[in-house]
C-alpha positions, 0 to 999 in steps of 0.5 A, a space after each residue: 184017794 188024798 194026795 202025797 204032798 212033799 214038804 222040804 225039811 231043813 237040816 238041824 242038829 240035837 243039843 248033844 250036837 247029832 243031826 237031824 231034818 226038821 220040819 215045823 209042825 204047822 206045815 203038817 197041819 196046814 196041809 192035813 187041814 186041807 185034806 193032804 197027806 204028807 211026805 217028809 222031803 229030806 236035803 241029804 237025798 242022793 243025786 240020782 235020787 229025787 227024781 223018784 221021790 217026785 214022781 211020785 208026789 202028786 204035790 210040794 210045798 217048798 218051806 222055809 227056813 235059810 238063806 240060798 247060796 250064792 254059788 244058786 242066786 246071784 246077788 250082792 254078798 252080804 254079812 247078814 246071809 245064813 244058814 245055807 245049805 248047798 244040799 237043799 238048794 239044788 234039791 229043791 231048784 230042781 224040784 221048783 223047775 221040775 215042777 213048773 215044768 209038768 204042771 205038777 201043783 206047787 207052793 212055795 211059802 218064805 224062802 219057797 218064794 225065794 227058791 221059785 224066783 230064783 230057780 226061773 231065773 229072778 234075783 234077791 235082794 241079800 239083806 233087805 233093809 241095806 237093799 231096797 230103800 224105804 223098806 218095811 221090817 220085815 223080819 220079825 223071828 222067833 215066836 211072834 209068827 202070829 201077828 200080823 205086820 204089814 197088810 198085801 195087796 191081791 193084784 185084781 185079774 189074778 190067780 191068787 186072788 181068786 184062792 183067796 177071795 179078799 183084796 186085802 190080805 193082813 200077813 206076819 213077816 220072817 223074812 231079810 232076804 226077799 224077791 228082787 228082779 222076778 223071773 220071766 215065767 213069773 207074775 207078781 200077783 201081790 205087793 207089801 206096801 213098799 212095794 215088795 213083791 209078797 206073792 207070785 205065781 205062773 200062769 199058764 200052770 195049774 198051780 205054781 204058786 208061792 207067797 214071801 209070809 207064812 200062811 200055816 201060822 195063820 189058818 184062822 183066817 179064811 183066806 189063808 186055808 183057801 190057800 192049803 184049800 186049792 192046793 191040794 185040790 190041785 194036786 188031787 186032780 
């Protein structure tokens, strides 16, 4: 039986102002291409209901989205902090901690990478251009999701090296925040040329990994297909 892969979602609105739950289809396509069955997780789930959903999932994909609120992520206030969803912060941080503790496979993408670090005790650059000296431009918004803008060097001997099968990746970049102080249980497995951590993992976990770029838009690359395939395989085992 194919594994159930939960995917976290954003809150949004229709052009007429009605509230919606939103997820870009690229996440769903990548999970299905890898052999999983996607299940969307709305952040509106009641406080006592998130663990009911969690217990039925074989794996969780923490998707991209807005910034984490400063009440959950200690960091420097900045006017560029945007699109905060406190309900989403709460449920995702709890799910990361639960998955890290009990060995449920999970994959973090962009915001999901930041959620993983914050959930386990790390901090963020709240606006990279103002806080990381000599930083690259990491924010390429809009329709630039398939543009390859910088390399990521994958460290030898890491889970990521085995997953990707390539020492240097070409990636897209759609974020203005990033990992600053790395959580104690996390190992950095890949860096951008400016030193920013872009791939992280839990060394003693079956599959607890996260990337700062958006591999769901790059599944024409074998390395990115490997990431989703390995994730779904671990969720099925």
